[in-house]
C-alpha positions in Angstrom: -114.5 76.0 -36.6 -115.9 72.6 -36.6 -116.4 71.7 -33.0 -115.9 68.1 -31.8 -118.0 67.9 -28.6 -116.3 64.7 -27.4 -112.9 66.0 -27.6 -113.9 69.4 -26.0 -115.5 67.7 -23.0 -112.7 65.1 -22.7 -110.0 67.8 -22.9 -111.8 70.0 -20.5 -112.1 67.0 -18.0 -108.4 66.3 -18.4 -107.6 70.0 -17.7 -109.9 70.0 -14.7 -108.3 66.9 -13.2 -104.8 68.4 -13.6 -105.8 71.5 -12.0 -107.4 69.7 -9.1 -104.2 67.5 -8.8 -101.8 70.5 -8.9 -103.9 72.1 -6.1 -103.9 69.1 -4.0 -100.2 68.6 -4.5 -99.2 72.0 -3.1 -98.7 70.5 0.3 -95.9 67.9 -0.8 -92.3 68.8 -1.1 -91.0 69.1 -4.8 -87.2 68.7 -4.4 -85.3 68.7 -7.5 -85.0 66.5 -10.6 -82.0 64.9 -9.0 -83.5 64.5 -5.5 -87.2 64.2 -6.0 -89.5 64.9 -3.1 -92.9 63.1 -2.8 -94.6 66.0 -4.8 -92.2 66.1 -7.8 -93.6 63.2 -10.0 -97.3 64.0 -9.3 -96.5 67.6 -10.2 -94.9 66.6 -13.4 -97.6 64.1 -14.2 -100.3 66.8 -13.7 -98.5 69.4 -15.8 -98.3 66.7 -18.5 -102.0 65.9 -18.1 -102.8 69.7 -18.4 -100.7 70.0 -21.6 -102.5 66.9 -23.0 -105.9 68.4 -22.0 -105.1 71.7 -23.6 -104.0 70.0 -26.8 -107.2 68.0 -27.0 -109.3 70.9 -26.4 -107.4 73.0 -29.2 -107.9 70.0 -31.4 -111.6 69.8 -30.6 -112.0 73.2 -31.9 -111.2 72.1 -35.5 -111.7 68.3 -36.0 -115.5 68.0 -35.7 -118.4 67.6 -35.9 -118.6 64.7 -33.5 -121.6 65.0 -31.3 -122.0 62.9 -28.1 -123.8 59.6 -28.3 -127.0 59.0 -26.4 -126.6 56.9 -23.4 -128.4 53.6 -23.1 -130.5 52.9 -20.0 -127.7 50.6 -18.6 -125.1 53.3 -19.1 -127.3 55.7 -17.1 -127.9 53.3 -14.4 -124.2 52.3 -14.3 -123.1 55.6 -13.0 -125.0 55.6 -9.8 -124.5 51.9 -9.4 -120.6 52.6 -9.6 -120.9 55.3 -7.0 -122.9 53.2 -4.6 -120.4 50.2 -5.2 -117.6 52.6 -4.3 -119.2 53.5 -1.0 -120.2 50.1 -0.1 -116.9 48.7 -0.7 -115.2 51.5 1.1 -117.5 50.9 4.2 -117.0 47.1 4.2 -113.2 47.5 4.0 -113.3 49.9 7.0 -115.7 47.5 8.9 -113.1 44.7 8.5 -110.3 47.0 9.6 -108.3 47.1 6.4 -105.5 49.4 7.2 -104.1 52.6 5.6 -105.2 53.6 2.2 -106.3 50.1 1.2 -110.1 50.8 1.8 -110.0 53.7 -0.7 -108.2 51.5 -3.3 -110.6 48.7 -2.8 -113.6 51.1 -3.1 -112.1 52.6 -6.3 -111.7 49.0 -7.5 -115.3 48.1 -6.7 -116.6 51.4 -8.2 -114.8 50.9 -11.4 -115.7 47.4 -11.9 -119.4 48.2 -11.2 -119.2 51.0 -13.7 -117.7 48.6 -16.3 -120.9 46.4 -16.4 -122.2 48.8 -19.0 -120.5 48.3 -22.5 -120.2 52.1 -23.1 -118.3 52.6 -19.7 -116.3 49.3 -19.9 -113.0 50.8 -21.4 -112.8 53.6 -18.7 -114.0 51.4 -15.9 -111.5 48.6 -16.6 -108.5 50.9 -17.3 -109.2 52.7 -14.0 -109.6 49.4 -12.1 -106.3 48.3 -13.5 -104.7 51.4 -11.8 -106.5 50.7 -8.6 -105.2 47.1 -8.7 -101.7 48.6 -9.3 -101.9 50.8 -6.2 -103.2 47.8 -4.0 -100.5 45.4 -5.2 -97.6 47.6 -5.1 -96.5 47.5 -1.5 -97.3 43.9 -0.7 -96.8 42.3 -4.2 -94.0 44.4 -5.5 -93.6 46.5 -8.6 -93.5 43.5 -11.0 -96.7 41.8 -9.6 -98.4 45.3 -9.6 -97.6 45.9 -13.2 -98.9 42.4 -14.3 -102.2 42.8 -12.3 -102.8 46.4 -13.8 -102.2 45.3 -17.3 -104.3 42.1 -17.0 -107.2 44.0 -15.6 -106.9 47.1 -18.1 -106.5 44.8 -21.2 -110.1 43.4 -20.7 -111.2 46.9 -21.9 -110.2 45.9 -25.4 -112.2 42.8 -26.6 -109.8 42.1 -29.5 -106.7 42.0 -27.4 -104.1 39.3 -28.5 -102.3 37.4 -25.9 -98.8 37.9 -27.5 -99.4 41.6 -27.5 -100.4 41.5 -23.8 -97.4 39.4 -22.9 -95.2 41.8 -24.9 -96.8 44.8 -23.2 -96.3 43.2 -19.7 -92.6 42.4 -20.5 -91.9 46.0 -21.8 -93.5 47.7 -18.9 -91.7 45.6 -16.3 -88.3 46.2 -17.9 -89.0 49.8 -18.4 -90.2 50.5 -15.0 -87.4 48.6 -13.5 -84.9 50.5 -15.5 -86.4 54.0 -14.8 -87.5 53.7 -11.3 -85.3 51.0 -9.7 -82.1 51.3 -11.5 -81.8 54.9 -12.6 -84.0 56.8 -9.9 -83.3 54.4 -7.1 -86.7 54.5 -5.8 -87.2 52.3 -2.9 -90.1 50.1 -3.8 -90.3 46.4 -3.6 -89.6 44.6 -6.9 -91.3 41.3 -5.9 -93.4 40.0 -3.1 -91.6 39.8 0.3 -91.6 35.9 0.2 -89.6 35.8 -3.0 -87.0 38.3 -1.8 -85.9 41.5 -3.7 
């Protein structure tokens, strides 16, 4: 066996996240594939994540060696800085009376952006910041604005991105998500901001 340390740790993290997600999702009603409950899509997503994690772990047993890189001082400092930014953003949002789950979304966005200050953490920080932006924009801005916002933030993780490729990705994701979630599954989520009409 030729162990790939990066793949083994990465796959293990995916498996751990999937197991935690499946455990937290137990309280939600699953429903059926035709009439999905609130826990159906998360359950499906976590099982896919577990499968992916298992695949990465198995591949990591044979495609090495690939040891972990040493962290720079900035990468070491960025981790506690991101955690502190998370809690500060959460407390500020709560202090200003931001309702619902928005304080958590703002805290995740702040923590991820703070983490992405270090070049080594930038890809994971900006991709997760894009997901936080999606969650923050979905209800008020609608599905299309949320997708555009998420892609525009996440694409900053790749310094060599091309504007045409980004535009193509935005159009593809908007059409795909409209077709799957709005047309086929009839999920009731706003398509555009309320002032534009849906």
